[in-house]
C-alpha positions in Angstrom: -5.4 6.9 4.3 -8.8 5.6 3.8 -9.6 5.2 7.8 -8.5 8.7 8.5 -11.7 10.1 9.9 -12.6 6.5 11.6 -9.2 6.4 13.1 -9.5 9.9 14.4 -13.2 9.2 15.8 -12.1 6.0 17.4 -8.8 7.4 19.1 -11.3 9.8 20.6 -13.4 7.2 22.2 -10.5 5.3 23.5 -8.8 8.6 24.8 -11.9 8.8 27.2 -11.5 5.1 28.3 -7.8 5.3 29.1 -8.6 8.5 31.0 -10.7 6.5 33.6 -8.6 4.2 36.5 -11.8 2.1 36.7 -14.4 1.3 34.2 -18.2 0.8 34.7 -20.4 -1.4 32.4 -22.3 2.0 31.4 -18.7 3.3 30.6 -18.2 0.5 28.1 -21.5 0.8 26.6 -21.4 4.3 26.1 -18.0 4.0 24.6 -19.6 1.2 22.3 -22.2 3.4 20.9 -19.7 6.2 20.0 -17.7 3.3 18.1 -20.7 2.3 16.5 -21.7 5.5 15.0 -18.2 5.7 13.8 -18.3 2.6 11.8 -21.6 3.1 10.5 -20.4 6.8 9.2 -17.5 5.1 7.9 -19.7 2.9 5.6 -19.3 -0.4 7.4 -22.2 -3.0 6.6 -25.0 -2.3 9.4 -24.9 -6.2 10.2 -21.4 -6.3 10.4 -21.6 -3.5 12.9 -24.2 -4.9 14.9 -22.3 -8.0 15.5 -19.1 -6.5 15.9 -20.4 -4.3 18.5 -22.3 -7.1 20.5 -19.1 -9.2 20.7 -16.8 -6.6 21.9 -19.5 -5.3 24.4 -19.6 -8.9 25.7 -16.0 -9.3 26.1 -15.5 -5.8 27.5 -17.8 -5.9 30.4 -16.5 -9.2 31.9 -14.9 -9.1 35.3 -11.5 -9.7 34.1 -11.7 -6.8 32.2 -13.5 -4.3 34.9 -11.2 -4.9 37.4 -7.7 -5.2 35.5 -4.9 -2.9 36.2 -5.5 -0.9 33.0 -9.2 -1.7 31.8 -9.1 1.1 28.9 -6.1 -0.5 27.4 -7.9 -3.8 27.8 -11.0 -2.8 25.9 -8.7 -1.2 23.0 -6.9 -4.6 22.5 -10.4 -6.6 22.4 -11.5 -3.8 19.7 -8.3 -4.6 17.8 -8.4 -8.2 18.0 -12.2 -8.4 17.0 -11.4 -5.8 14.1 -8.5 -8.0 12.9 -10.9 -11.2 12.7 -13.2 -8.9 10.9 -10.9 -8.6 8.2 -9.7 -12.0 8.1 -7.1 -12.6 10.9 -4.1 -13.8 9.0 -2.7 -12.6 5.5 -4.2 -14.6 2.7 -1.6 -15.3 -0.2 -2.3 -16.8 -3.7 -1.0 -20.3 -3.8 0.7 -21.0 -7.3 0.9 -24.1 -9.0 4.7 -25.8 -9.5 6.8 -23.5 -11.8 6.4 -26.2 -14.6 2.7 -25.7 -14.6 0.7 -22.6 -15.8 -1.4 -20.8 -13.0 -4.0 -19.1 -14.4 -5.4 -16.1 -12.6 -8.9 -14.3 -13.8 -9.2 -10.6 -13.0 -12.6 -9.1 -13.0 -14.3 -5.9 -11.7 -16.2 -2.9 -12.8 -15.0 -0.1 -15.0 -12.9 2.3 -13.0 -12.1 0.1 -10.2 -8.3 0.0 -11.3 -8.3 -3.4 -12.7 -6.0 -3.1 -15.6 -3.5 -1.0 -13.6 -3.8 -3.5 -10.9 -3.2 -6.5 -12.8 0.0 -5.2 -14.2 1.1 -4.4 -10.8 0.5 -7.9 -9.5 2.4 -9.4 -12.7 5.4 -7.0 -11.9 5.5 -8.3 -8.2 5.5 -12.1 -9.3 8.2 -11.5 -12.2 10.4 -10.2 -9.3 9.8 -13.4 -7.5 11.1 -15.3 -10.5 7.8 -16.0 -12.3 7.4 -16.0 -15.7 4.2 -14.0 -16.0 2.0 -13.1 -19.1 -0.7 -10.5 -19.2 -3.8 -11.6 -21.4 -5.8 -8.6 -23.1 -9.5 -9.8 -23.0 -11.1 -6.4 -23.0 -12.4 -6.6 -26.6 -14.8 -3.6 -26.5 -12.3 -1.0 -25.1 -9.2 -0.7 -27.5 -7.7 1.7 -25.0 -7.8 -0.7 -22.4 -5.5 -2.9 -24.7 -3.3 -0.2 -25.1 -3.0 0.5 -21.4 -2.3 -3.0 -20.7 0.6 -3.1 -23.2 1.9 0.3 -21.8 1.7 -1.1 -18.1 3.3 -4.4 -19.5 6.3 -2.7 -20.7 6.7 -0.9 -17.5 7.0 -3.7 -15.2 8.7 -6.1 -18.0 6.1 -8.3 -18.7 4.7 -9.6 -22.1 1.3 -8.9 -23.2 -0.8 -11.4 -25.3 -3.5 -9.8 -27.6 -5.5 -10.7 -30.3 -7.0 -7.0 -30.8 -10.9 -6.8 -30.5 -11.9 -8.9 -33.2 -12.0 -12.3 -31.4 -14.2 -13.6 -28.6 -12.5 -13.6 -25.1 -12.9 -17.3 -24.7 -11.0 -17.7 -27.9 -8.3 -15.3 -26.8 -7.7 -17.1 -23.4 -7.4 -20.7 -25.3 -4.9 -19.2 -27.8 -3.0 -17.3 -24.8 -2.8 -20.8 -23.0 -1.1 -22.6 -25.8 1.1 -19.7 -26.2 2.2 -19.9 -22.7 2.7 -23.8 -22.6 4.9 -23.2 -25.7 7.0 -20.4 -24.5 7.8 -21.7 -20.6 5.3 -19.0 -19.1 4.2 -20.5 -15.6 1.7 -17.7 -14.8 -1.3 -16.2 -16.8 -3.1 -12.9 -15.8 -6.5 -12.5 -17.8 -7.3 -9.0 -17.8 -11.2 -9.1 -18.5 -13.7 -6.5 -19.7 -14.8 -4.0 -17.1 -18.6 -2.7 -17.2 -20.2 0.7 -15.9 -22.6 -1.9 -14.0 -23.1 -5.7 -13.4 -24.7 -7.1 -16.3 -25.8 -10.7 -17.4 -23.6 -10.4 -20.7 -20.7 -9.7 -18.5 -21.2 -12.7 -16.1 -21.9 -15.1 -19.1 -18.5 -13.8 -20.5 -16.4 -14.7 -17.3 -18.1 -17.9 -17.1 -17.3 -18.8 -20.7 -13.8 -18.0 -19.9 -13.7 -20.2 -16.9 -15.2 -23.2 -18.9 -12.5 -22.6 -21.5 -9.3 -22.7 -19.5 -8.7 -23.9 -15.9 -8.8 -20.7 -13.9 -6.8 -21.2 -10.6 -8.1 -18.0 -9.1 -11.0 -15.6 -9.9 -9.9 -12.4 -8.0 -12.3 -9.4 -8.1 -10.9 -5.7 -8.1 -13.2 -3.2 -6.0 -12.7 0.5 -5.6 -12.5 1.2 -2.0 -14.0 4.6 -2.6 -17.5 3.3 -3.5 -18.1 2.1 0.1 -20.9 -0.2 0.8 -21.5 -0.4 -3.1 -18.2 -2.3 -3.3 -19.5 -5.0 -0.9 -22.8 -5.4 -2.9 -20.5 -5.7 -6.2 -18.4 -8.6 -4.4 -21.4 -10.2 -3.1 -22.9 -10.4 -6.4 -19.8 -11.5 -8.4 -19.4 -14.2 -5.7 -22.9 -15.4 -6.1 -22.9 -15.3 -9.9 -19.4 -16.8 -11.0 -17.4 -17.2 -7.4 -14.6 -15.4 -6.5 -11.6 -16.4 -4.7 -10.4 -13.1 -3.3 -10.5 -9.6 -3.5 -8.3 -6.6 -4.2 -9.0 -3.3 -2.6 -7.9 0.0 -4.7 -7.4 3.6 -3.8 -7.1 2.6 -0.1 -4.5 5.6 0.1 -7.3 8.0 -1.1 -9.8 9.8 1.0 -12.4 7.5 1.8 -14.4 6.1 4.3 -12.9 2.5 4.3 -16.0 0.7 5.1 -15.3 -1.8 2.3 -12.4 -3.2 4.0 -14.1 -3.9 7.3 -17.3 -5.4 5.5 -16.1 -7.6 2.6 -14.6 -10.6 4.5 -17.3 -10.5 6.8 -20.1 -10.4 4.3 -19.0 -12.8 1.6 -16.5 -14.8 3.3 -13.9 -13.9 0.8 -10.3 -12.6 2.0 -8.7 -9.5 0.9 -5.5 -10.4 -0.8 -3.9 -7.0 -1.6 -4.5 -3.3 -1.3 -3.7 -0.8 -3.7 -2.0 2.3 -1.9 -1.2 4.5 -4.7 -1.0 5.1 -8.5 2.7 3.8 -9.0 3.1 0.4 -10.4 4.7 -0.7 -7.1 2.1 0.4 -4.9 0.2 -2.9 -4.3 0.8 -4.3 -0.7 -0.2 -7.7 0.7 -3.1 -7.1 3.1 -2.2 -8.1 6.7 -5.4 -7.9 8.8 -3.7 -7.2 12.2 -1.4 -4.6 10.5 -4.5 -2.5 9.2 -6.2 -3.0 12.3 -3.4 -1.4 14.2 -3.3 1.6 11.6 -7.1 2.1 11.7 -6.7 2.3 15.7 -3.7 4.8 15.6 -1.2 2.3 16.4 1.0 2.4 13.4 2.4 -0.4 11.2 5.9 -0.8 12.0 6.3 -4.1 10.6 5.3 -2.9 7.0 7.6 0.1 7.6 10.6 -2.4 8.4 9.5 -4.5 5.1 9.5 -1.3 2.9 13.0 -0.3 4.3 14.4 -3.4 3.6 13.2 -3.7 0.0 14.5 -0.2 -0.4 17.7 0.0 1.2 20.9 -1.8 -0.2 22.8 -3.1 2.9 26.2 -2.8 1.5 25.6 0.8 0.3 23.9 1.5 3.7 27.4 0.1 5.4 29.4 2.6 2.9 27.2 5.7 3.9 27.4 5.0 7.5 31.2 5.1 7.3 31.2 8.1 5.4 28.9 9.7 8.1 31.5 8.7 10.5 34.3 10.2 8.7 32.4 13.5 7.9 32.9 12.5 4.3 29.1 12.4 3.3 28.7 14.0 -0.1 25.8 15.3 -2.3 25.9 12.0 -4.1 24.9 10.2 -0.9 22.3 12.7 -0.4 20.7 12.0 -3.9 20.8 8.2 -3.1 19.0 8.6 0.2 16.3 10.7 -1.5 16.3 7.9 -3.8 15.6 5.3 -1.4 12.9 7.3 0.7 11.1 7.6 -2.8 11.2 3.7 -3.4 9.8 3.3 0.1 6.8 5.3 -1.0 7.7 9.0 -0.2 6.9 10.8 3.1 3.0 10.8 2.9 3.0 7.0 2.7 5.2 6.3 5.6 4.2 8.9 8.2 0.5 6.8 8.6 2.8 3.5 9.5 4.3 5.5 12.6 2.7 4.9 16.0 1.0 8.4 17.1 1.3 10.1 13.7 -2.5 10.0 13.1 -2.4 13.5 14.8 -0.4 14.8 11.6 -3.3 13.7 9.1 -4.1 17.2 8.8 -0.6 18.6 8.2 0.2 19.0 4.4 3.1 17.1 3.5 4.9 18.9 0.5 6.5 15.9 -1.4 7.9 18.1 -4.0 9.9 20.1 -1.2 13.1 18.3 -2.3 12.8 19.2 -6.0 15.1 22.6 -5.8 18.0 20.8 -3.7 17.9 18.2 -6.1 18.0 20.8 -9.0 20.7 22.5 -7.0 22.7 19.1 -6.6 22.1 18.4 -10.6 23.7 21.8 -11.4 26.9 20.8 -10.0 29.7 19.1 -11.5 30.9 15.7 -10.4 33.8 17.0 -8.6 31.5 19.7 -6.5 29.0 16.9 -5.5 32.0 14.8 -4.2 33.9 17.8 -2.5 31.4 20.3 -1.4 34.5 22.1 0.2 35.3 23.7 -3.2 32.3 25.7 -3.8 33.2 29.2 -3.9 31.2 32.2 -5.0 31.6 31.8 -8.5 30.8 28.1 -8.7 27.8 28.9 -6.6 26.7 31.5 -9.0 26.9 29.2 -11.9 25.1 26.3 -10.0 22.2 29.1 -9.1 21.6 29.8 -12.9 21.8 26.2 -13.9 19.2 25.2 -11.3 17.1 28.6 -11.8 17.1 29.5 -8.3 18.5 32.9 -6.6 22.2 32.3 -5.0 20.8 32.8 -1.7 18.9 29.4 -1.9 22.1 27.7 -3.0 23.9 29.4 0.1 21.1 28.1 2.2 21.1 24.6 1.3 24.9 24.2 1.2 24.7 25.7 4.9 22.1 23.3 6.0 23.8 20.5 4.1 27.3 21.2 6.3 25.1 21.4 9.5 23.4 18.1 8.7 26.9 16.4 8.0 28.3 17.7 11.4 25.3 16.6 13.3 25.4 12.9 11.4 28.9 13.0 12.7 28.2 13.7 16.1 25.1 11.3 16.3 27.5 8.6 14.8 29.8 8.9 17.6 27.5 8.6 20.3 25.4 5.8 18.4 28.3 4.0 17.5 29.1 2.1 20.5 25.6 0.8 20.6 24.8 0.1 16.7 25.7 -3.0 15.7 24.3 -3.2 12.1 22.3 -1.2 9.5 21.1 2.2 9.1 17.9 4.4 8.4 17.7 6.3 5.4 18.8 9.9 5.6 16.3 12.1 7.2 14.9 9.7 9.7 
């Protein structure tokens, strides 16, 4: 995640604080020096850091903290609360007009920030919530941008309105709104042209769009990998055309993360969403409190639970649980569980949400490790998948050839599967009396 380096440094600072039974004012000030250094290295805005350290120090050296039962933990809580406040305190959501009206959202940003992909992600989410969105192609300078929007629109099942590259954006949005009103579309996303840098012509074009149609939200997409530059971009866009919120992309990358901790404080505009990957489903609402917990190595259990609820079908979970109890869990069930794990974003994206897992950030997680087992299962007949007990030597030889692996790998996988099945049955017996509902995906 973007904050791995910052998280590690902060955890080292807090580890020292927690090891002391009593804190002095000098202890707090020394710790805050290290926190300040870590935030500046993470490319957090200097003025933001200065105010943050001042506020935390004033609260942390209070008598109530110093003489508390666990002063180190109390200081950490103050840091988390102030960090949450820095990023906006509460989640900010887009408020749409009633479903019989067209809500217009204009997306803007520099080239390479991931705007065209992000607008498709957002449209796909609202489609799943029951809205009828339309993507409007207004990047008339790059035919490839229009094609990219059409491809992504098709992937998320959202239509794209395009008039090619011969018309001006203001004429395109006017025609798009008329089209939306005639076709019961109630949400319109305008994908505007990006630039390599901010220029007067770009800003004028965005102003013309806002003067032509009643834009309800102007959302800026910024690349978190550009650090302080993204804060400067957000400030300029807000000053010249006015923005209502920001979407931070590439927060899953190896970046310093300073933008997330600076944008709200500098511009006063909330971070609405965070792009956490390249898939068209990798867009999350930005929860300041959850993000602060993740930065401080406390995990993000709430988001993990939400991902699980979205990915796991309760009826299917009950059926699998029953199969585990009766030791009839088969290879098809195994594939279903892997599919659910992938829907939740894969192991790499989930591990950072678990408290204390920051220590594993340098451990390489091979997301392709399951490819061979899947190839082995896909080489089985349906009868073999549902009844693993019939797998004899000749069947295993055929499966090995079909999967392109040695028979030893087939034997190893089947043995591991059988051992897991026995273990799951034993665990279900132990947990059965305590467990009242649901189950976690296989492997958790």
